[in-house]
C-alpha positions as CSV (number, residue, x, y, z in Angstrom):
1,M,-20.1,-29.5,16.9
2,S,-22.4,-32.6,17.0
3,G,-22.2,-36.2,17.2
4,I,-22.4,-36.8,13.5
5,Y,-19.8,-34.0,13.0
6,A,-17.7,-35.4,14.9
7,R,-18.1,-38.9,13.5
8,R,-17.5,-37.3,10.1
9,I,-14.4,-35.2,10.6
10,A,-13.4,-39.0,11.8
11,V,-14.1,-41.0,9.1
12,L,-12.9,-37.7,6.9
13,A,-8.9,-37.8,8.0
14,A,-8.8,-42.1,7.5
15,S,-10.7,-41.7,3.9
16,A,-8.5,-39.1,3.2
17,A,-5.4,-41.0,4.1
18,L,-6.8,-43.4,2.6
19,A,-6.9,-42.4,-0.9
20,A,-3.7,-40.4,-0.7
21,T,-1.9,-43.1,-0.6
22,T,-4.0,-45.2,-3.4
23,G,-3.9,-42.5,-5.2
24,L,-0.2,-42.6,-5.1
25,L,0.2,-46.0,-5.9
26,T,-1.7,-45.8,-8.9
27,A,-0.3,-43.0,-10.6
28,P,0.0,-43.7,-14.1
29,T,-4.0,-43.9,-13.8
30,A,-4.1,-39.9,-12.6
31,Q,-7.7,-38.6,-11.7
32,A,-7.1,-35.4,-13.4
33,A,-9.8,-33.7,-11.4
34,M,-11.5,-33.5,-8.0
35,P,-14.4,-35.3,-6.5
36,T,-17.1,-34.7,-8.5
37,P,-19.5,-33.4,-6.9
38,V,-23.6,-34.1,-6.4
39,A,-25.8,-33.7,-9.2
40,A,-27.5,-30.2,-10.1
41,S,-30.7,-31.6,-8.7
42,T,-29.1,-33.0,-5.6
43,A,-27.4,-29.5,-4.9
44,R,-30.6,-27.8,-5.5
45,T,-32.3,-29.4,-2.8
46,Y,-29.0,-29.4,-0.7
47,L,-29.3,-25.4,-1.2
48,S,-32.4,-25.6,0.1
49,Q,-31.4,-26.7,3.2
50,L,-28.8,-24.2,4.2
51,T,-29.3,-22.0,6.9
52,V,-29.2,-18.2,6.1
53,S,-28.1,-15.5,7.2
54,A,-26.0,-12.3,7.8
55,E,-21.9,-13.8,6.5
56,G,-20.5,-13.5,10.8
57,S,-17.7,-11.9,11.0
58,S,-13.7,-12.1,10.0
59,S,-12.9,-11.2,13.3
60,G,-10.4,-14.0,15.3
61,Y,-9.8,-15.5,11.7
62,S,-6.2,-16.6,10.2
63,R,-5.1,-19.1,8.3
64,D,-3.3,-20.3,10.7
65,K,-6.4,-21.8,12.4
66,F,-6.3,-24.1,9.4
67,P,-3.7,-26.1,9.4
68,H,-2.5,-27.1,5.8
69,W,-1.2,-28.1,3.6
70,I,-0.3,-31.7,6.4
71,T,1.1,-34.5,4.9
72,Q,-0.7,-37.5,3.5
73,S,1.5,-40.0,2.4
74,G,5.4,-40.4,3.1
75,A,6.5,-37.0,1.7
76,C,3.6,-36.0,0.0
77,N,1.6,-33.2,1.2
78,T,-1.8,-32.2,0.6
79,R,-0.9,-29.4,-2.5
80,E,0.9,-32.4,-3.7
81,V,-1.2,-34.7,-3.8
82,V,-4.0,-32.4,-5.3
83,L,-1.0,-31.1,-7.8
84,K,-1.1,-35.3,-8.6
85,R,-4.2,-35.3,-9.3
86,D,-5.2,-32.7,-11.6
87,G,-2.3,-32.8,-13.6
88,T,-1.5,-35.3,-16.7
89,G,1.8,-37.1,-16.8
90,V,2.9,-35.3,-13.8
91,V,6.3,-36.6,-12.4
92,Q,7.3,-36.4,-8.8
93,D,11.1,-35.9,-7.4
94,S,11.8,-38.1,-4.3
95,A,10.9,-35.1,-1.9
96,C,6.9,-35.1,-4.3
97,A,7.8,-32.0,-5.5
98,A,5.9,-31.8,-9.1
99,T,8.9,-31.0,-11.5
100,S,7.0,-31.6,-14.9
101,G,3.1,-32.5,-16.2
102,T,0.5,-30.8,-17.6
103,W,-2.3,-28.9,-16.0
104,Y,-5.5,-27.1,-17.5
105,S,-7.2,-24.5,-14.8
106,E,-10.9,-25.3,-14.8
107,Y,-11.7,-21.6,-13.9
108,D,-10.3,-20.1,-16.9
109,G,-9.4,-22.3,-19.3
110,A,-5.3,-22.1,-18.9
111,T,-2.9,-25.0,-19.4
112,W,0.3,-24.5,-17.2
113,T,3.6,-27.2,-17.5
114,A,5.0,-25.7,-14.2
115,A,3.9,-26.2,-10.7
116,A,4.3,-23.0,-9.8
117,D,2.0,-21.2,-12.3
118,L,-0.6,-23.2,-10.1
119,D,-2.5,-22.8,-6.9
120,I,-4.7,-25.3,-4.7
121,D,-7.8,-23.6,-4.3
122,H,-10.3,-24.0,-1.5
123,M,-13.5,-24.1,-3.1
124,V,-15.3,-22.6,0.1
125,P,-12.1,-20.4,1.3
126,L,-11.1,-20.8,4.8
127,A,-11.7,-17.3,6.0
128,E,-15.5,-17.9,4.2
129,A,-15.8,-21.1,5.9
130,W,-15.0,-18.9,9.0
131,R,-17.8,-16.3,8.5
132,S,-20.6,-19.4,8.0
133,G,-19.6,-21.6,10.7
134,A,-15.9,-22.5,10.9
135,S,-15.2,-20.0,13.6
136,G,-17.3,-22.2,15.9
137,W,-15.2,-25.7,14.9
138,T,-12.1,-26.8,16.9
139,T,-8.7,-26.9,15.1
140,A,-8.6,-30.2,14.5
141,Q,-12.4,-30.2,12.8
142,R,-10.7,-26.7,11.2
143,Q,-7.8,-28.8,9.3
144,S,-9.8,-31.4,8.1
145,F,-11.5,-29.0,6.6
146,A,-8.8,-27.6,5.0
147,N,-7.0,-30.4,3.9
148,D,-10.4,-32.9,3.0
149,L,-9.5,-34.9,-0.8
150,T,-12.6,-36.9,-0.5
151,R,-15.0,-33.6,-0.9
152,P,-15.2,-31.3,-3.8
153,Q,-13.3,-29.1,-2.0
154,L,-9.4,-28.6,-3.6
155,I,-8.6,-27.9,-6.6
156,A,-5.4,-26.9,-9.0
157,V,-6.0,-23.2,-10.4
158,T,-4.0,-20.9,-11.9
159,D,-2.5,-19.0,-9.4
160,N,-3.4,-15.6,-9.8
161,V,-7.3,-16.4,-10.8
162,N,-7.1,-17.9,-7.4
163,Q,-5.8,-15.0,-5.8
164,S,-8.8,-12.9,-7.9
165,K,-11.0,-15.2,-6.0
166,S,-9.8,-14.8,-3.0
167,D,-12.1,-15.3,0.0
168,Q,-15.2,-14.4,-2.3
169,D,-18.5,-16.6,-2.5
170,P,-20.2,-16.9,-5.3
171,G,-22.7,-13.9,-5.0
172,E,-18.8,-12.1,-5.5
173,W,-17.2,-13.9,-7.8
174,L,-17.8,-17.1,-10.4
175,P,-14.8,-18.2,-12.4
176,S,-14.4,-16.8,-15.7
177,R,-15.0,-20.4,-17.7
178,A,-18.6,-20.3,-17.7
179,A,-19.3,-23.8,-18.5
180,Y,-17.7,-24.7,-15.7
181,R,-20.0,-22.7,-13.3
182,C,-22.6,-25.1,-12.8
183,T,-19.7,-27.2,-11.1
184,Y,-18.7,-24.5,-9.6
185,A,-21.5,-24.4,-7.7
186,R,-22.5,-27.4,-7.1
187,A,-19.5,-27.8,-5.2
188,W,-19.8,-25.3,-3.7
189,V,-23.0,-25.8,-2.1
190,H,-21.8,-30.4,-1.8
191,V,-19.0,-28.5,0.7
192,K,-21.0,-26.2,2.4
193,H,-23.9,-29.2,2.8
194,Y,-21.7,-31.8,4.0
195,Y,-20.1,-28.8,7.3
196,G,-23.5,-27.5,8.0
197,L,-22.2,-24.0,6.8
198,S,-24.5,-21.5,6.1
199,V,-25.2,-18.5,2.9
200,D,-26.6,-15.2,3.1
201,T,-29.1,-13.9,1.1
202,T,-26.5,-13.0,-1.9
203,E,-25.2,-16.0,-2.1
204,K,-27.9,-18.3,-2.1
205,S,-29.7,-16.3,-5.1
206,A,-26.2,-16.8,-6.7
207,L,-26.2,-20.1,-6.6
208,Q,-29.6,-21.1,-7.2
209,S,-29.3,-18.9,-10.7
210,V,-26.4,-21.4,-11.8
211,L,-28.0,-24.5,-10.2
212,N,-31.5,-23.4,-12.0
213,G,-29.5,-23.2,-15.2
214,C,-27.6,-26.6,-14.3
């Protein structure tokens, strides 16, 4: 990978750790949202800059090649940091596990009061990333991608909705809650652009269609 990308990864690792620590120290004023993606106009520009190519092979892919969830601060791993960030009134025990709180799932509009009902979705799924460029990354780079708290890459959503999405791109799956599709497309393009991942033609067309309506 390029020197610029390597520097981005180093900065990302440091800033993610700092952000996680800061978030835990200011827990009473939880952000209750993933980082805001770029504006629709910027996303349209970014999309035009992405490499368009047929989706690569899944050969060699394993979730183990994207180590997660890593420790962010103290006893808290990435999943627990996102649950705290995306929820309201979240209480954590000494092991950082969420024992109570309320979570609104942006994908389907459902509200949950048990952390077990939520998955932390990778906006750009790990397998999708593998097929669009991440197969050539180092394990350290894939770990940073899988635990990115700085980009709009991680979000707490209803578990079975996340499982329904699986590793599909926007040409194959979009949130059932239409009001969130613009944010979803902006976030998807933001992440793919930052990490230099490619898009296939169907994926790009679906993203253009959503972004043109934003």
